N, C-alpha and C positions, 0 to 999 in steps of 0.2 A: 625467583618467588616462587614458594611452593604453593601453587594454586589449588591443590587437593586438598589442602587444610580448610578450605572454605565450603567443602562440600561436593556430593555427588550429584549426578543428574536425579537420581531418585530421591535423594534427601531434598533436592528442590521441589520435586513435584509433591513429596509429602508434606513439607512446610508450607507450600503454597495451597494445598487442600485444607490443611488443619486452619489457616488464616481465612480462607473464603468460608468453610463450613462453621467456625465459631468453635468447634470441639473437636476433641480427639476421637470420640465415638464415631460422630457423624463423618469425619474425614475417613477414619477405617472403613465405615459402610460405602463410602463412595468410591473408595481405591479398592475395595474387596480385600482388605488386609485385616490382621488381628490388631486388637489395640496395643498389646506389648510390642508388636513389631514397629507401630508408629513411633510409641514412646522410646523405644530403644534407639531407633535412627535419630530423633530429635535430640536425644542426650548425646549421642555420638557427634552430632554436629554442633552442638553447643560447646562439647569439651574441645573439639577440633580448632574451632575459632576462637574459644576463649570467651565467649560473650553469653550473657544470660537471653534467651529469646523472648520468653514470657514469663508472666506470673500466674498462677492458679488462685483466682480469689472466689471463694465458695465454688460454684459449679461453672465459672465464667472465666474464659483464659484473655488475659490483657497483656498483649504483646508490648515489649519494652521498645525504647527508641532505637535501640539497635537491632532488635528483632524486627521491628517494621522497616528498617533499612535493609535488611535482610532479605524479606519478603519481595519488596520493590526490586532489587538487584535479582531475585531469583525468578520474578516474572518476565523479567526483560530476557534472561538468559533463557527461559523456557519457550519464549515467543520467537527468539532468534533461531532457537533449534527446529521449532516447528516450521519456520520460513525456509530453512536449509532444506530440510525434509521434503517441502512441497516443490521447491525450486529443482532439486535433484529428482523429484518424480516426473515433473513437466520436461525435464530435459531428457529423460528416458521415453518421452512421448505417453504418460500416464497423465490421467486427469483425475487426481485423488487428493484428499487434503481435508481439512476441518476449518468451517466457516463459523465464527462466533459472533452471536447477535445478543444485543440487550434490549428490551424494548419496555415502555411504559405499559401499563395494564390496559388501557384501552386499544392498544395496538396489535395485542395478542388475537384479536378476533380476525385481522385481515392478513398477517404475516404468514400464517400457514399456505394461505391461497395464493400467496405471491411465492413462496418456496418450492410449491408442488411442481410447477412446470420445470423450474431450474433444476430440481432433484431429478426430473425423468430424463432431463437431458444429460445431467452430469451424475449418474448414480453411484460414482466412486467417491463422491463428495460427502462427508458427516457433517453435522449440524449441531451445534450447542447454543441454545436460545435460555437467557435468563429473562424473566418477567418480574418487574418491581414496580414501586412506585418512583415518581420523579426524582426524588432525592437519591434514591437507591442507585438509579440508572446514571445520575450526574456523577455519584461517587465512583462509579466504574470507569466512566468515560475520563474522569480526572487521572487515572493512572493507565489509561489506554488498555484495559483489561480485555477488552473484546474489538473486533474488526469493525462493527457497525453499531450505531446506536438509533434508536427511531424515538421521536418526540413530538408532539404536536405543537410545542413551542419550542425553539431552538434555545439552549441555555446561554446565558450570558458567561461564556468561559473562553479563556484564551488559547490560542492555537488549535483552533479546530476548523474543519472543513463541513459544509452542510449543503444538502441541495433538496428544494421542495419536491415533493414526490406525488402527492395526493391530496384533493381538498378534504377537510375533515368538518362537515356543516355539523353543528350543535343542535339538538332539537328538543323542544320541551315537551314532557309527556306526564300523563295522570292515569289512574285508575279508571275504568269505564263507570264506576260507582261516585267519581269526583263530580262536584257541581259544575267544572267548566268543561267536563267531557263532551257535551252535546252542543256546546257553543262554538261560534265560527267567528272569525275575524276579530280576535281579543286584542285588547290593548296591554302595554306593558303593566300599567297600573291595575288592571284587573287581574293579572297574572302574579304580581307581587302581594297582592291582597291575601294569598295564601301562604300556608307554610311550606318550606322548601327542604328537599334532601340534598346534600351536595358530598361531592368528593373532599377528602382531606386538604388542609391548607397546603399550598406548594403544588399540588397538580395542576397540569395544563389546562383541564376542563375547568376547574373552579376559578383560575387565574381569567379564562376567556369570559366566564359568566360574570363574574364581579366588574370586569373592565367593561362589559356590555352595558350593564345595569347603570354603572358610575356614569357612562357617557351619556345615558338618555335620563339621569337624574332620578334613577330609581335604586332601591335598597331592597335585598331579598331578606326575608324572615327565617333564618336557619334553625330548621327545628332537629334535624339529624345529620350528622356528619360521619360518612361511611367509607372505607377505603376501597371498596369493591363496587365493579359496576353492577354485577349479578345481584349483590345483595341490595344495591339501590334499587334495581329494577323489581325484585320482589316486594321491596317496601312500598314501592309505588302502587303495585299489583294489590296490596293490602290496603289501598286508600291512606296511606300515613303521611302524603305531602306529594308535593309537585317536584319534579326534577328535571334537569337539563342531560342528556347524554349524546355522545357521538352517533352518528347515524350508522356508523360502521358496527358498533356496538350493538346497535338494533337490528340491523340487516344480517350481519353475521351470527350475533348471540341470540336473534329471534325476538320480535316484537310483539309475541302473543301474549295477551292480557294487559296490554296498555293501549293508550289512545294518543297518537302525535297530534299536539294543539296547532291551530294556525294563530300565530301571535304575529303582531306589527314587528317589524325589523328583525324577524326569525325567518329561517335559522342564522345563528351566529357564524360568520365566517372563520375558518383556520385552517390550516395547512399542516400535512404529516411531513416531517423531514428526515432524511437519512443523515445521520453526523457521524463523523470519524475524526481520529486525532490526526494533526496536521504534523505532528512530531513523531509519528510511527509509520513506516513505509508500509503499503499495502502488500500483502502476501500475493501470489499469483492467482489464488483461489479468490480473494478479495477483491482483486482486480477485474477478473473474469464476472464476478456477481456485480459489480458497480456498473459495468457496462450493461449487463442484463437489465438493472433496474432503470436506467437512462433511457435504454432503448425499446425494451420490450415489456419490462414488468408491470407498468402501469395499465397496458392495454390488456395484458393477461388478466390482471386482478379485476378489471371494470366488467369483465364477462361475468363476474360472481355478483357484481352490485344490482 
């Protein structure tokens, strides 16, 4: 079988970058290559394999079924080559490689403080971290695109491993000018009498809030839906409504300009979890990182809380 007809390592890297970036121009910028170079390599790959990889619809690239299958195989191949490189480095007594993380937006506040001590211990290890909403991170998990994923609610996905890592209490906040700002020991009914600013449908924080109020026979009046904790916090500061955010988003992101309320049955308990694909063998670097977060990472992080 002439395997070279299916592409070279560089063509796989280009194809994967175009798929992840969604456009040739963005992929060219990411890879520090010219657009004509990328287009030429993709045309060669299509000609060699005899399949159409994608269609250009307006400004959007839509991958064909064959193109998607190609991308999935290319990603597996690239992961195996990276694992081989890391294994050889470790056999040579070196500690280097790349660790890939994908985290939901609320986790971006504390993950850097977790990585800090690890990076100092292993300065040869590079990190790639993708921050996205819950659905985006689940999509990456489904194709095992990264080594680890961080969720506040472990998704209902087959063939995954997960460990709870850190408590993630959710706290109600308002502007100092809000009518509830100076009140103590509030009831849920008093809280839900006001307009709420919430995360998007499907987010872990929103799931926790909705479940909590449902269990206590209450319902929130959603005035605004926003996909950013920072934007929510600034809307609260402008006295546009009540919100409930992760304590870590407030601790690491800063709680200046908001008031944390004392409300019955709050804070809402939840847990941060590290998740990884059970179908993908951990690289040597990922294995070392997993031991770190299990044995020392939590303690290192708690010093910042």
